C-alpha positions as CSV (number, residue, x, y, z in Angstrom):
1,M,0.1,0.5,0.2
2,A,1.5,3.6,-1.0
3,R,1.7,5.8,2.1
4,N,3.6,9.8,1.3
5,S,6.6,10.2,1.8
6,S,6.4,11.8,5.0
7,K,8.8,10.9,8.2
8,S,6.2,8.7,9.1
9,A,2.3,7.1,8.8
10,K,-0.4,6.5,10.8
11,Y,-1.5,2.7,10.7
12,V,-4.7,2.6,12.7
13,Y,-5.5,-0.9,14.5
14,G,-9.3,0.0,15.7
15,V,-11.5,2.5,17.1
16,M,-12.8,3.0,21.1
17,R,-13.6,5.1,23.7
18,A,-10.2,7.2,25.0
19,D,-10.3,7.7,28.9
20,S,-8.5,8.1,31.1
21,K,-7.9,3.6,31.5
22,S,-7.5,3.3,28.0
23,R,-3.7,3.4,27.4
24,P,-2.7,0.9,25.0
25,R,0.6,-1.6,26.3
26,A,1.2,-3.1,22.6
27,R,3.6,-3.1,20.4
28,G,2.4,-2.7,16.8
29,I,3.7,-3.2,13.6
30,G,7.5,-2.8,13.7
31,K,7.1,-2.6,17.4
32,K,6.3,0.6,18.0
33,Q,5.0,1.5,20.4
34,V,0.3,1.8,19.8
35,R,-1.0,5.0,20.8
36,I,-4.5,6.2,21.0
37,V,-5.7,9.4,18.6
38,D,-8.1,11.1,21.0
39,A,-10.4,13.2,19.5
40,D,-13.2,14.3,21.3
41,G,-13.5,11.1,24.0
42,L,-13.7,8.9,20.3
43,G,-9.8,7.2,20.2
44,A,-8.2,5.8,16.7
45,L,-5.9,3.5,17.9
46,T,-2.5,4.2,15.6
47,S,1.6,2.9,15.3
48,D,4.1,5.3,13.8
49,V,5.1,3.0,9.7
50,P,7.2,4.4,8.3
51,P,6.2,5.9,4.0
52,G,6.6,3.4,1.8
53,D,4.9,0.6,1.4
54,L,3.4,-1.9,4.2
55,E,4.3,-5.1,4.1
56,A,1.6,-7.8,4.4
57,G,3.7,-10.4,5.6
58,R,2.6,-12.6,8.9
59,E,4.4,-10.8,11.5
60,E,2.4,-7.7,10.2
61,L,-0.6,-9.5,11.0
62,L,0.0,-10.9,13.8
63,A,1.1,-7.1,15.3
64,H,-2.3,-6.3,14.1
65,S,-4.1,-9.0,15.5
66,R,-2.4,-9.4,18.7
67,V,-3.0,-5.2,19.3
68,L,-6.5,-5.7,18.9
69,E,-6.2,-8.7,20.8
70,R,-4.9,-6.2,23.9
71,A,-6.7,-3.8,23.6
72,V,-10.2,-5.2,24.1
73,E,-9.4,-6.0,27.4
74,Q,-9.7,-2.2,28.0
75,G,-12.3,-2.0,27.0
76,T,-15.1,-2.4,23.4
77,V,-12.6,-2.3,20.6
78,L,-14.6,-2.1,16.6
79,P,-11.5,-3.5,14.3
80,M,-10.7,-2.2,11.2
81,Q,-9.0,-4.2,8.9
82,F,-5.7,-4.9,8.3
83,G,-3.8,-2.8,6.3
84,V,-6.0,0.6,6.9
85,V,-3.0,3.8,7.0
86,M,-3.6,7.8,7.0
87,P,-0.9,10.0,6.9
88,D,-1.3,12.1,9.9
89,E,-2.7,12.4,13.2
90,S,-4.9,15.6,11.9
91,A,-6.0,12.8,9.0
92,V,-7.1,10.3,11.1
93,R,-9.0,12.5,13.6
94,E,-10.2,14.9,10.3
95,Q,-11.0,12.1,7.8
96,L,-11.8,8.5,10.5
97,L,-13.0,9.8,13.9
98,D,-15.0,13.5,13.7
99,P,-16.8,12.4,9.9
100,H,-18.2,8.4,11.8
101,R,-18.8,9.9,15.6
102,E,-22.2,8.8,15.5
103,E,-22.0,5.6,13.7
104,L,-19.0,4.9,15.8
105,E,-20.5,6.1,19.3
106,A,-23.4,3.9,18.2
107,Q,-21.3,0.4,17.2
108,L,-19.6,0.5,20.0
109,Q,-22.7,0.6,22.1
110,E,-24.5,-1.8,20.4
111,M,-20.7,-4.1,20.5
112,E,-20.5,-2.8,24.5
113,G,-20.5,-6.7,26.5
114,K,-19.4,-8.6,23.7
115,F,-17.1,-10.8,21.8
116,E,-16.4,-12.8,18.8
117,V,-15.2,-16.0,18.9
118,N,-14.7,-18.0,15.7
119,L,-15.6,-21.5,15.9
120,K,-14.5,-24.9,14.1
121,A,-16.5,-27.6,13.7
122,I,-15.2,-31.2,12.0
123,Y,-18.1,-33.7,12.0
124,D,-17.8,-37.2,9.7
125,E,-20.9,-36.4,6.3
126,R,-21.9,-39.6,7.0
127,I,-23.6,-39.3,10.2
128,L,-24.6,-36.5,9.7
129,L,-27.1,-36.7,6.5
130,T,-27.9,-40.2,8.1
131,E,-29.5,-37.4,11.2
132,V,-30.9,-35.3,8.6
133,I,-32.5,-38.7,6.5
134,N,-34.6,-39.4,9.9
135,D,-35.5,-36.2,10.8
136,E,-36.2,-34.8,7.6
137,P,-40.1,-37.0,6.7
138,E,-40.1,-36.8,3.9
139,V,-36.5,-37.4,3.1
140,K,-36.9,-40.7,4.9
141,A,-39.9,-41.4,2.4
142,E,-37.9,-41.2,-0.6
143,G,-36.3,-43.8,0.4
144,G,-32.7,-41.6,1.1
145,H,-30.1,-42.7,1.9
146,A,-26.3,-42.1,2.1
147,G,-23.9,-43.3,-0.1
148,P,-20.3,-45.1,-0.4
149,A,-19.2,-41.1,-1.0
150,G,-21.2,-40.1,1.2
151,G,-23.8,-38.0,-0.7
152,C,-27.3,-38.5,0.0
153,D,-29.5,-37.2,-3.4
154,A,-33.2,-37.2,-1.8
155,F,-31.6,-34.8,1.0
156,R,-30.4,-32.7,-2.2
157,A,-33.6,-32.9,-3.7
158,N,-36.4,-31.9,-0.9
159,S,-34.1,-29.0,-0.3
160,A,-34.4,-28.3,-3.9
161,R,-37.9,-28.6,-4.1
162,R,-38.1,-26.9,-0.8
163,A,-35.7,-23.3,-2.8
164,D,-38.6,-23.9,-5.5
165,R,-41.9,-23.1,-3.6
166,G,-40.0,-20.4,-1.7
167,S,-39.6,-19.1,-5.1
168,G,-41.8,-19.3,-7.5
169,Q,-38.6,-20.3,-9.9
170,P,-38.3,-23.0,-11.4
171,Q,-34.7,-24.0,-9.8
172,A,-32.1,-26.6,-11.9
173,R,-31.7,-29.7,-9.6
174,P,-28.0,-31.0,-9.8
């Protein structure tokens, strides 16, 4: 991502309320200290990044994630996607915090006390399809069974018929 040629730019990790408790104790990209750019109580978590292109390597992605993890320990944070860089503190205030204050405040309020969980599940397709067949009378009546490859033609056909009824439009069937 190209940036201006001044001494440093501001990498933005996220937005949170800026108060006396919000003192980030994290190192960001390039091991730079994270600071809050405050705009009347609304703050952006930032760190200096050198001018030029921003690397999107493993270390940078991990630093971004670590900053957000540490910030969440202090309060509600609206994370920014990786790679948000602004020219300086004034730009952070004038282009991010001030013009979007109302919606950022509303989102912070909505997210208060909530957190995100990523869940990964592993399932046995044959067992799952057998349960679906047993729980769906229409599929069971059509003789649905989990075939050798784990597929279930009757289940797929039944799902396609339901889609047909819901949309009022003919649907292609596999």
